[in-house]
N, CA and C atoms as a LAMMPS dump frame, in Angstrom:
ITEM: TIMESTEP
0
ITEM: NUMBER OF ATOMS
585
ITEM: BOX BOUNDS ff ff ff
-5.0000000000000000e+02 5.0000000000000000e+02
-5.0000000000000000e+02 5.0000000000000000e+02
-5.0000000000000000e+02 5.0000000000000000e+02
ITEM: ATOMS id mol type element x y z
1 1 1 N -276.272 -48.741 42.529
2 1 2 C -277.098 -47.738 43.178
3 1 3 C -276.544 -46.35 42.836
4 2 1 N -277.371 -45.42 42.411
5 2 2 C -276.891 -44.093 42.023
6 2 3 C -276.44 -43.286 43.255
7 3 1 N -275.476 -42.348 43.021
8 3 2 C -274.988 -41.455 44.088
9 3 3 C -276.061 -40.403 44.354
10 4 1 N -276.532 -40.358 45.601
11 4 2 C -277.62 -39.424 45.906
12 4 3 C -277.141 -37.98 45.943
13 5 1 N -275.803 -37.758 46.01
14 5 2 C -275.278 -36.394 46.05
15 5 3 C -274.829 -35.9 44.685
16 6 1 N -274.991 -36.718 43.644
17 6 2 C -274.52 -36.328 42.315
18 6 3 C -275.2 -35.065 41.828
19 7 1 N -276.443 -34.862 42.18
20 7 2 C -277.152 -33.661 41.718
21 7 3 C -276.626 -32.387 42.39
22 8 1 N -275.899 -32.544 43.519
23 8 2 C -275.361 -31.377 44.217
24 8 3 C -274.006 -30.937 43.67
25 9 1 N -273.361 -31.778 42.864
26 9 2 C -272.019 -31.486 42.355
27 9 3 C -271.961 -30.186 41.556
28 10 1 N -272.851 -29.92 40.589
29 10 2 C -272.78 -28.648 39.866
30 10 3 C -272.976 -27.446 40.791
31 11 1 N -273.862 -27.586 41.757
32 11 2 C -274.114 -26.496 42.696
33 11 3 C -272.881 -26.236 43.566
34 12 1 N -272.231 -27.311 44.016
35 12 2 C -271.032 -27.184 44.845
36 12 3 C -269.918 -26.486 44.057
37 13 1 N -269.747 -26.853 42.785
38 13 2 C -268.709 -26.209 41.954
39 13 3 C -269.02 -24.73 41.749
40 14 1 N -270.28 -24.409 41.616
41 14 2 C -270.68 -23.005 41.456
42 14 3 C -270.271 -22.206 42.688
43 15 1 N -270.571 -22.739 43.879
44 15 2 C -270.213 -22.031 45.113
45 15 3 C -268.697 -21.922 45.276
46 16 1 N -267.959 -22.968 44.923
47 16 2 C -266.503 -22.911 45.001
48 16 3 C -265.955 -21.846 44.055
49 17 1 N -266.516 -21.769 42.869
50 17 2 C -266.088 -20.756 41.905
51 17 3 C -266.379 -19.355 42.397
52 18 1 N -267.561 -19.16 42.991
53 18 2 C -267.908 -17.839 43.544
54 18 3 C -266.979 -17.472 44.695
55 19 1 N -266.661 -18.456 45.537
56 19 2 C -265.774 -18.193 46.667
57 19 3 C -264.387 -17.786 46.18
58 20 1 N -263.871 -18.48 45.179
59 20 2 C -262.556 -18.124 44.632
60 20 3 C -262.578 -16.747 43.99
61 21 1 N -263.657 -16.417 43.315
62 21 2 C -263.763 -15.105 42.679
63 21 3 C -263.841 -13.991 43.716
64 22 1 N -264.399 -14.292 44.892
65 22 2 C -264.565 -13.27 45.929
66 22 3 C -263.284 -13.01 46.711
67 23 1 N -262.306 -13.914 46.676
68 23 2 C -261.082 -13.747 47.466
69 23 3 C -260.356 -12.429 47.193
70 24 1 N -260.136 -12.05 45.924
71 24 2 C -259.457 -10.761 45.704
72 24 3 C -260.24 -9.577 46.266
73 25 1 N -261.564 -9.644 46.207
74 25 2 C -262.377 -8.556 46.757
75 25 3 C -262.238 -8.494 48.268
76 26 1 N -262.252 -9.648 48.922
77 26 2 C -262.082 -9.678 50.375
78 26 3 C -260.701 -9.175 50.767
79 27 1 N -259.685 -9.549 50.021
80 27 2 C -258.32 -9.091 50.308
81 27 3 C -258.228 -7.578 50.17
82 28 1 N -258.892 -7.03 49.178
83 28 2 C -258.87 -5.572 48.982
84 28 3 C -259.542 -4.862 50.147
85 29 1 N -260.628 -5.448 50.656
86 29 2 C -261.319 -4.851 51.798
87 29 3 C -260.461 -4.923 53.051
88 30 1 N -259.707 -5.998 53.2
89 30 2 C -258.9 -6.183 54.404
90 30 3 C -257.646 -5.318 54.395
91 31 1 N -257.145 -4.924 53.226
92 31 2 C -255.929 -4.123 53.183
93 31 3 C -256.228 -2.701 53.636
94 32 1 N -255.221 -2.072 54.216
95 32 2 C -255.372 -0.72 54.734
96 32 3 C -254.459 0.206 53.953
97 33 1 N -254.974 1.372 53.612
98 33 2 C -254.159 2.355 52.908
99 33 3 C -253.519 3.259 53.949
100 34 1 N -252.218 3.074 54.13
101 34 2 C -251.486 3.884 55.095
102 34 3 C -250.993 5.169 54.451
103 35 1 N -250.937 6.215 55.248
104 35 2 C -250.421 7.498 54.802
105 35 3 C -248.896 7.39 54.722
106 36 1 N -248.282 7.975 53.695
107 36 2 C -246.807 7.97 53.645
108 36 3 C -246.231 8.714 54.853
109 37 1 N -245.066 8.294 55.306
110 37 2 C -244.421 8.953 56.445
111 37 3 C -243.9 10.3 55.972
112 38 1 N -244.478 11.356 56.524
113 38 2 C -244.138 12.718 56.104
114 38 3 C -244.369 13.67 57.272
115 39 1 N -243.672 14.787 57.258
116 39 2 C -243.882 15.798 58.293
117 39 3 C -244.922 16.829 57.889
118 40 1 N -245.478 16.684 56.694
119 40 2 C -246.523 17.61 56.256
120 40 3 C -247.708 16.811 55.733
121 41 1 N -248.898 17.266 55.947
122 41 2 C -249.229 18.412 56.793
123 41 3 C -249.176 18.038 58.271
124 42 1 N -248.918 19.034 59.101
125 42 2 C -248.999 18.836 60.548
126 42 3 C -250.469 18.944 60.914
127 43 1 N -250.968 17.964 61.63
128 43 2 C -252.392 17.922 61.996
129 43 3 C -252.56 18.131 63.493
130 44 1 N -253.366 19.112 63.83
131 44 2 C -253.653 19.339 65.254
132 44 3 C -254.829 18.464 65.668
133 45 1 N -255.868 18.468 64.891
134 45 2 C -257.016 17.613 65.184
135 45 3 C -258.058 18.291 66.054
136 46 1 N -259.243 17.723 66.033
137 46 2 C -260.369 18.252 66.806
138 46 3 C -260.371 17.635 68.203
139 47 1 N -261.056 18.278 69.149
140 47 2 C -261.204 17.664 70.478
141 47 3 C -261.846 16.279 70.335
142 48 1 N -261.457 15.368 71.203
143 48 2 C -262 14.007 71.159
144 48 3 C -262.157 13.488 72.58
145 49 1 N -262.976 12.451 72.743
146 49 2 C -263.231 11.859 74.048
147 49 3 C -262.78 10.409 74.091
148 50 1 N -262.193 10.038 75.214
149 50 2 C -261.845 8.651 75.492
150 50 3 C -262.242 8.378 76.936
151 51 1 N -263.081 7.388 77.139
152 51 2 C -263.559 7 78.476
153 51 3 C -264.096 8.188 79.265
154 52 1 N -264.855 9.043 78.588
155 52 2 C -265.503 10.17 79.245
156 52 3 C -264.62 11.38 79.479
157 53 1 N -263.355 11.328 79.083
158 53 2 C -262.438 12.466 79.242
159 53 3 C -262.255 13.118 77.876
160 54 1 N -262.365 14.464 77.84
161 54 2 C -262.182 15.208 76.595
162 54 3 C -260.752 15.708 76.506
163 55 1 N -260.122 15.463 75.35
164 55 2 C -258.755 15.929 75.085
165 55 3 C -258.814 16.942 73.961
166 56 1 N -258.077 18.055 74.116
167 56 2 C -258.095 19.133 73.128
168 56 3 C -256.69 19.289 72.544
169 57 1 N -256.457 18.742 71.353
170 57 2 C -255.139 18.897 70.723
171 57 3 C -254.81 20.365 70.467
172 58 1 N -253.541 20.715 70.639
173 58 2 C -253.106 22.094 70.422
174 58 3 C -251.598 22.127 70.224
175 59 1 N -251.155 23.106 69.436
176 59 2 C -249.72 23.333 69.28
177 59 3 C -249.206 23.963 70.573
178 60 1 N -248.09 23.476 71.09
179 60 2 C -247.526 24.016 72.33
180 60 3 C -246.001 23.945 72.278
181 61 1 N -245.354 24.955 71.649
182 61 2 C -243.891 24.94 71.551
183 61 3 C -243.183 25.08 72.888
184 62 1 N -243.924 25.378 73.963
185 62 2 C -243.311 25.485 75.292
186 62 3 C -243.501 24.199 76.104
187 63 1 N -244.017 23.148 75.489
188 63 2 C -244.313 21.909 76.219
189 63 3 C -243.036 21.348 76.847
190 64 1 N -243.073 21.158 78.177
191 64 2 C -241.953 20.618 78.943
192 64 3 C -242.553 20.04 80.219
193 65 1 N -242.717 18.716 80.261
194 65 2 C -243.433 18.077 81.366
195 65 3 C -242.64 16.937 81.981
196 66 1 N -242.851 16.745 83.269
197 66 2 C -242.352 15.577 83.981
198 66 3 C -243.544 14.665 84.236
199 67 1 N -243.349 13.37 84.064
200 67 2 C -244.438 12.433 84.287
201 67 3 C -243.957 11.017 84.05
202 68 1 N -244.877 10.167 83.619
203 68 2 C -244.537 8.757 83.422
204 68 3 C -244.808 8.334 81.989
205 69 1 N -243.907 7.479 81.497
206 69 2 C -244.03 6.932 80.148
207 69 3 C -244.315 5.443 80.246
208 70 1 N -245.121 4.96 79.317
209 70 2 C -245.304 3.53 79.121
210 70 3 C -244.836 3.256 77.696
211 71 1 N -244.869 1.987 77.263
212 71 2 C -244.481 1.69 75.89
213 71 3 C -245.374 0.604 75.322
214 72 1 N -245.453 0.594 73.996
215 72 2 C -246.282 -0.398 73.313
216 72 3 C -245.538 -0.92 72.102
217 73 1 N -245.782 -2.191 71.758
218 73 2 C -245.052 -2.763 70.647
219 73 3 C -245.752 -3.895 69.946
220 74 1 N -246.819 -4.429 70.525
221 74 2 C -247.484 -5.581 69.914
222 74 3 C -248.468 -5.197 68.819
223 75 1 N -248.692 -3.916 68.61
224 75 2 C -249.658 -3.474 67.602
225 75 3 C -249.036 -3.317 66.228
226 76 1 N -247.961 -4.021 65.961
227 76 2 C -247.249 -3.908 64.688
228 76 3 C -248.196 -4.02 63.508
229 77 1 N -248.11 -3.068 62.603
230 77 2 C -248.958 -3.082 61.414
231 77 3 C -250.224 -2.266 61.577
232 78 1 N -250.567 -1.89 62.804
233 78 2 C -251.759 -1.078 63.005
234 78 3 C -251.517 0.341 62.505
235 79 1 N -252.591 1.022 62.214
236 79 2 C -252.491 2.4 61.755
237 79 3 C -252.423 3.348 62.949
238 80 1 N -251.497 4.289 62.906
239 80 2 C -251.406 5.308 63.959
240 80 3 C -252.486 6.359 63.73
241 81 1 N -252.681 7.221 64.704
242 81 2 C -253.667 8.297 64.571
243 81 3 C -253.294 9.252 63.44
244 82 1 N -252.02 9.261 63.061
245 82 2 C -251.552 10.096 61.962
246 82 3 C -251.776 9.432 60.604
247 83 1 N -252.265 8.187 60.615
248 83 2 C -252.539 7.476 59.373
249 83 3 C -251.37 6.665 58.853
250 84 1 N -250.258 6.646 59.602
251 84 2 C -249.078 5.886 59.193
252 84 3 C -249.132 4.475 59.765
253 85 1 N -248.357 3.579 59.166
254 85 2 C -248.241 2.225 59.729
255 85 3 C -247.397 2.3 60.996
256 86 1 N -247.889 1.678 62.066
257 86 2 C -247.133 1.641 63.313
258 86 3 C -245.958 0.679 63.166
259 87 1 N -244.758 1.197 63.496
260 87 2 C -243.544 0.372 63.457
261 87 3 C -243.007 0.264 64.884
262 88 1 N -243.164 -0.894 65.521
263 88 2 C -242.769 -1.013 66.926
264 88 3 C -241.295 -0.732 67.181
265 89 1 N -240.429 -1.008 66.22
266 89 2 C -239.009 -0.76 66.423
267 89 3 C -238.57 0.628 65.967
268 90 1 N -239.503 1.409 65.432
269 90 2 C -239.21 2.795 65.105
270 90 3 C -239.087 3.603 66.383
271 91 1 N -238.684 4.85 66.261
272 91 2 C -238.502 5.703 67.442
273 91 3 C -239.642 6.719 67.436
274 92 1 N -240.815 6.239 67.836
275 92 2 C -242.034 7.042 67.785
276 92 3 C -242.731 7.024 69.134
277 93 1 N -243.816 7.802 69.223
278 93 2 C -244.564 7.864 70.473
279 93 3 C -245.989 8.322 70.216
280 94 1 N -246.802 8.123 71.234
281 94 2 C -248.179 8.611 71.244
282 94 3 C -248.297 9.672 72.328
283 95 1 N -249.008 10.745 72.002
284 95 2 C -249.277 11.82 72.96
285 95 3 C -250.739 12.23 72.802
286 96 1 N -251.354 12.656 73.878
287 96 2 C -252.798 12.953 73.829
288 96 3 C -253.143 14.225 73.071
289 97 1 N -252.275 15.25 73.101
290 97 2 C -252.692 16.547 72.554
291 97 3 C -251.723 17.231 71.603
292 98 1 N -250.466 16.852 71.561
293 98 2 C -249.525 17.534 70.665
294 98 3 C -249.888 17.267 69.208
295 99 1 N -249.591 18.204 68.3
296 99 2 C -249.882 17.995 66.875
297 99 3 C -249.168 16.749 66.339
298 100 1 N -249.712 16.202 65.269
299 100 2 C -249.13 15.019 64.617
300 100 3 C -248.63 15.385 63.238
301 101 1 N -247.346 15.211 62.919
302 101 2 C -246.305 14.785 63.841
303 101 3 C -245.71 15.952 64.614
304 102 1 N -245.103 15.626 65.729
305 102 2 C -244.347 16.562 66.561
306 102 3 C -243.084 15.833 66.996
307 103 1 N -242.035 16.585 67.264
308 103 2 C -240.805 15.986 67.772
309 103 3 C -240.605 16.394 69.223
310 104 1 N -240.293 15.414 70.049
311 104 2 C -240.036 15.682 71.461
312 104 3 C -238.75 14.981 71.875
313 105 1 N -238.14 15.546 72.895
314 105 2 C -236.966 14.936 73.504
315 105 3 C -237.462 14.265 74.78
316 106 1 N -237.172 12.975 74.927
317 106 2 C -237.616 12.231 76.106
318 106 3 C -236.386 11.797 76.883
319 107 1 N -236.37 12.124 78.178
320 107 2 C -235.276 11.72 79.058
321 107 3 C -235.82 10.778 80.115
322 108 1 N -235.215 9.601 80.247
323 108 2 C -235.584 8.658 81.305
324 108 3 C -234.901 9.091 82.591
325 109 1 N -235.68 9.36 83.625
326 109 2 C -235.112 9.859 84.874
327 109 3 C -234.338 8.788 85.633
328 110 1 N -234.56 7.515 85.318
329 110 2 C -233.82 6.428 85.971
330 110 3 C -232.467 6.175 85.325
331 111 1 N -232.386 6.305 84.003
332 111 2 C -231.145 5.981 83.292
333 111 3 C -230.339 7.202 82.87
334 112 1 N -230.986 8.36 82.776
335 112 2 C -230.311 9.569 82.308
336 112 3 C -230.179 9.646 80.801
337 113 1 N -230.663 8.634 80.089
338 113 2 C -230.58 8.652 78.628
339 113 3 C -231.674 9.554 78.045
340 114 1 N -231.322 10.216 76.933
341 114 2 C -232.251 11.095 76.228
342 114 3 C -232.311 10.687 74.766
343 115 1 N -233.532 10.622 74.215
344 115 2 C -233.694 10.324 72.793
345 115 3 C -234.679 11.312 72.175
346 116 1 N -234.481 11.532 70.898
347 116 2 C -235.422 12.317 70.119
348 116 3 C -236.479 11.357 69.58
349 117 1 N -237.746 11.72 69.708
350 117 2 C -238.851 10.84 69.339
351 117 3 C -239.825 11.597 68.446
352 118 1 N -240.383 10.901 67.471
353 118 2 C -241.391 11.48 66.582
354 118 3 C -242.775 11.045 67.047
355 119 1 N -243.623 12.001 67.431
356 119 2 C -244.984 11.722 67.895
357 119 3 C -245.893 11.604 66.68
358 120 1 N -246.494 10.42 66.494
359 120 2 C -247.389 10.218 65.353
360 120 3 C -248.67 9.474 65.733
361 121 1 N -248.953 9.385 67.043
362 121 2 C -250.12 8.621 67.493
363 121 3 C -250.74 9.299 68.71
364 122 1 N -251.938 8.856 69.088
365 122 2 C -252.641 9.389 70.252
366 122 3 C -252.591 8.383 71.396
367 123 1 N -252.498 8.908 72.608
368 123 2 C -252.43 8.107 73.816
369 123 3 C -251.363 8.719 74.71
370 124 1 N -251.043 8.161 75.816
371 124 2 C -251.702 7.05 76.481
372 124 3 C -252.928 7.547 77.229
373 125 1 N -253.849 6.658 77.491
374 125 2 C -255.081 7.046 78.161
375 125 3 C -255.201 6.452 79.557
376 126 1 N -254.06 6.028 80.114
377 126 2 C -254.012 5.551 81.502
378 126 3 C -253.624 6.729 82.39
379 127 1 N -254.2 6.792 83.565
380 127 2 C -253.951 7.902 84.492
381 127 3 C -252.474 7.993 84.844
382 128 1 N -251.969 9.22 84.904
383 128 2 C -250.602 9.468 85.34
384 128 3 C -249.539 9.344 84.27
385 129 1 N -249.907 8.95 83.059
386 129 2 C -248.907 8.787 81.995
387 129 3 C -249.02 9.943 81.01
388 130 1 N -247.849 10.446 80.576
389 130 2 C -247.867 11.594 79.668
390 130 3 C -247.44 11.233 78.252
391 131 1 N -246.832 10.056 78.067
392 131 2 C -246.399 9.651 76.733
393 131 3 C -246.359 8.12 76.668
394 132 1 N -246.648 7.599 75.49
395 132 2 C -246.596 6.16 75.245
396 132 3 C -245.553 5.949 74.152
397 133 1 N -244.455 5.306 74.474
398 133 2 C -243.326 5.151 73.559
399 133 3 C -243.44 3.862 72.749
400 134 1 N -242.863 3.869 71.562
401 134 2 C -242.716 2.623 70.811
402 134 3 C -241.689 1.755 71.526
403 135 1 N -241.694 0.479 71.221
404 135 2 C -240.725 -0.447 71.813
405 135 3 C -239.297 0.004 71.512
406 136 1 N -239.055 0.495 70.29
407 136 2 C -237.726 0.963 69.912
408 136 3 C -237.258 2.136 70.75
409 137 1 N -238.149 3.09 71.015
410 137 2 C -237.793 4.248 71.84
411 137 3 C -237.536 3.824 73.281
412 138 1 N -238.382 2.929 73.807
413 138 2 C -238.191 2.449 75.185
414 138 3 C -236.851 1.726 75.328
415 139 1 N -236.472 0.953 74.317
416 139 2 C -235.189 0.235 74.364
417 139 3 C -234.017 1.214 74.389
418 140 1 N -234.065 2.257 73.549
419 140 2 C -232.981 3.249 73.534
420 140 3 C -232.851 3.97 74.871
421 141 1 N -233.975 4.186 75.543
422 141 2 C -233.955 4.869 76.841
423 141 3 C -233.546 3.934 77.974
424 142 1 N -233.495 2.632 77.704
425 142 2 C -233.14 1.678 78.744
426 142 3 C -234.265 1.381 79.71
427 143 1 N -235.518 1.571 79.269
428 143 2 C -236.666 1.358 80.163
429 143 3 C -237.617 0.281 79.636
430 144 1 N -237.165 -0.51 78.675
431 144 2 C -238.052 -1.503 78.072
432 144 3 C -238.492 -2.58 79.058
433 145 1 N -237.651 -2.931 80.007
434 145 2 C -238.013 -3.962 80.986
435 145 3 C -239.061 -3.467 81.973
436 146 1 N -239.187 -2.166 82.082
437 146 2 C -240.171 -1.58 82.988
438 146 3 C -241.481 -1.37 82.221
439 147 1 N -242.582 -1.483 82.901
440 147 2 C -243.857 -1.183 82.257
441 147 3 C -244.085 0.315 82.182
442 148 1 N -243.684 1.013 83.235
443 148 2 C -243.865 2.461 83.345
444 148 3 C -242.595 3.038 83.95
445 149 1 N -242.156 4.199 83.444
446 149 2 C -240.919 4.806 83.942
447 149 3 C -241.074 6.325 84.005
448 150 1 N -240.409 6.981 84.981
449 150 2 C -240.462 8.445 85.061
450 150 3 C -239.631 9.072 83.942
451 151 1 N -240.188 10.128 83.336
452 151 2 C -239.523 10.783 82.206
453 151 3 C -239.747 12.287 82.233
454 152 1 N -238.912 12.969 81.473
455 152 2 C -239.146 14.368 81.121
456 152 3 C -239.399 14.38 79.62
457 153 1 N -240.446 15.079 79.184
458 153 2 C -240.78 15.2 77.764
459 153 3 C -240.78 16.68 77.414
460 154 1 N -239.994 17.03 76.382
461 154 2 C -239.843 18.44 76.001
462 154 3 C -239.976 18.58 74.491
463 155 1 N -240.806 19.536 74.057
464 155 2 C -240.977 19.844 72.627
465 155 3 C -239.665 20.387 72.074
466 156 1 N -239.283 19.916 70.873
467 156 2 C -238.066 20.405 70.221
468 156 3 C -238.311 20.56 68.718
469 157 1 N -237.462 21.362 68.084
470 157 2 C -237.447 21.531 66.619
471 157 3 C -236.098 21.022 66.132
472 158 1 N -235.981 19.718 65.868
473 158 2 C -234.679 19.161 65.497
474 158 3 C -234.278 19.511 64.066
475 159 1 N -232.998 19.358 63.746
476 159 2 C -232.554 19.587 62.364
477 159 3 C -233.127 18.517 61.433
478 160 1 N -233.177 18.826 60.144
479 160 2 C -233.764 17.927 59.146
480 160 3 C -233.084 16.562 59.123
481 161 1 N -231.775 16.499 59.361
482 161 2 C -231.097 15.187 59.307
483 161 3 C -231.659 14.244 60.376
484 162 1 N -231.979 14.78 61.574
485 162 2 C -232.58 13.951 62.623
486 162 3 C -234.021 13.587 62.288
487 163 1 N -234.76 14.533 61.726
488 163 2 C -236.144 14.254 61.325
489 163 3 C -236.189 13.131 60.295
490 164 1 N -235.287 13.211 59.315
491 164 2 C -235.26 12.196 58.258
492 164 3 C -234.941 10.819 58.818
493 165 1 N -233.976 10.746 59.725
494 165 2 C -233.634 9.458 60.33
495 165 3 C -234.852 8.874 61.046
496 166 1 N -235.579 9.692 61.786
497 166 2 C -236.757 9.204 62.503
498 166 3 C -237.871 8.797 61.529
499 167 1 N -238.061 9.56 60.467
500 167 2 C -239.074 9.177 59.464
501 167 3 C -238.723 7.839 58.828
502 168 1 N -237.418 7.569 58.699
503 168 2 C -236.955 6.308 58.115
504 168 3 C -236.94 5.156 59.126
505 169 1 N -237.373 5.433 60.368
506 169 2 C -237.419 4.376 61.39
507 169 3 C -236.118 4.167 62.129
508 170 1 N -235.174 5.094 61.962
509 170 2 C -233.862 4.987 62.614
510 170 3 C -233.752 6.016 63.729
511 171 1 N -232.875 5.772 64.718
512 171 2 C -232.698 6.777 65.772
513 171 3 C -231.997 8.021 65.25
514 172 1 N -232.311 9.149 65.862
515 172 2 C -231.599 10.391 65.561
516 172 3 C -230.205 10.295 66.163
517 173 1 N -229.382 11.284 65.89
518 173 2 C -228.041 11.299 66.469
519 173 3 C -228.13 11.241 67.991
520 174 1 N -227.178 10.53 68.598
521 174 2 C -227.196 10.317 70.044
522 174 3 C -227.076 11.628 70.793
523 175 1 N -227.806 11.73 71.891
524 175 2 C -227.776 12.904 72.75
525 175 3 C -226.965 12.587 74.003
526 176 1 N -226.308 13.598 74.57
527 176 2 C -225.484 13.337 75.764
528 176 3 C -226.365 12.964 76.963
529 177 1 N -225.839 12.128 77.877
530 177 2 C -226.617 11.788 79.07
531 177 3 C -226.785 13.014 79.962
532 178 1 N -227.851 13.011 80.727
533 178 2 C -228.152 14.131 81.625
534 178 3 C -227.382 13.924 82.932
535 179 1 N -226.77 14.979 83.478
536 179 2 C -226.025 14.846 84.738
537 179 3 C -226.935 14.364 85.876
538 180 1 N -226.364 13.599 86.793
539 180 2 C -227.12 13.022 87.909
540 180 3 C -227.777 14.1 88.765
541 181 1 N -227.121 15.248 88.962
542 181 2 C -227.712 16.32 89.785
543 181 3 C -229.016 16.818 89.16
544 182 1 N -229.039 16.966 87.841
545 182 2 C -230.251 17.403 87.146
546 182 3 C -231.343 16.345 87.262
547 183 1 N -230.979 15.064 87.073
548 183 2 C -231.954 13.979 87.202
549 183 3 C -232.555 13.944 88.601
550 184 1 N -231.723 14.121 89.625
551 184 2 C -232.199 14.109 91.011
552 184 3 C -233.195 15.239 91.245
553 185 1 N -232.888 16.412 90.674
554 185 2 C -233.8 17.557 90.785
555 185 3 C -235.141 17.229 90.137
556 186 1 N -235.121 16.665 88.921
557 186 2 C -236.361 16.323 88.223
558 186 3 C -237.155 15.258 88.97
559 187 1 N -236.454 14.251 89.51
560 187 2 C -237.149 13.206 90.27
561 187 3 C -237.842 13.801 91.493
562 188 1 N -237.165 14.727 92.184
563 188 2 C -237.767 15.366 93.361
564 188 3 C -238.983 16.183 92.97
565 189 1 N -238.892 16.936 91.867
566 189 2 C -240.044 17.718 91.393
567 189 3 C -241.211 16.816 91.036
568 190 1 N -240.923 15.693 90.36
569 190 2 C -241.987 14.772 89.976
570 190 3 C -242.653 14.177 91.205
571 191 1 N -241.877 13.829 92.206
572 191 2 C -242.438 13.28 93.434
573 191 3 C -243.354 14.281 94.106
574 192 1 N -242.941 15.558 94.151
575 192 2 C -243.778 16.6 94.748
576 192 3 C -245.088 16.773 94.008
577 193 1 N -245.054 16.739 92.661
578 193 2 C -246.277 16.96 91.891
579 193 3 C -247.222 15.779 91.941
580 194 1 N -246.713 14.575 92.236
581 194 2 C -247.57 13.392 92.284
582 194 3 C -248.247 13.201 93.635
583 195 1 N -247.893 14.008 94.629
584 195 2 C -248.515 13.874 95.962
585 195 3 C -249.92 14.413 95.974
């Protein structure tokens, strides 16, 4: 008895051949072209909306805020708002309005630790949070076990050696811990502003 599917064999091979030929094209579509990690050009960006709230990016060399930080790390490989590949163990952060990239000093009010962080992404968009840290930055601050932690964030112009270390995904030179009296003052100010 003849095979009733024998006439489909040439057609099946044709489709298999087309599928194999299409794989490189699909792979090319799936790959993302990331921007090289660089401090130039600095991008301020246009106003944008998230969940009905408008954010207006702007340069602010006087930026010095008390608030809450969260951290993110599972988005490894995703593109940041600056066009760079997100590195969860790098010392980076997301901010809603500061230019990309910008350097800020972040102090955890619970631990007193301070780290220099490179801002290359947008966020956080949860109420009450002023910065979203990479997993690496949160670990250096000693706040990784917490979902949200009180912080001070201050704009800085670090030396090139620190900038280069951060661009390479490494921490900048260690900063001295903040005295407990200063931390207590900042915690009290933050409590007053959150009422």
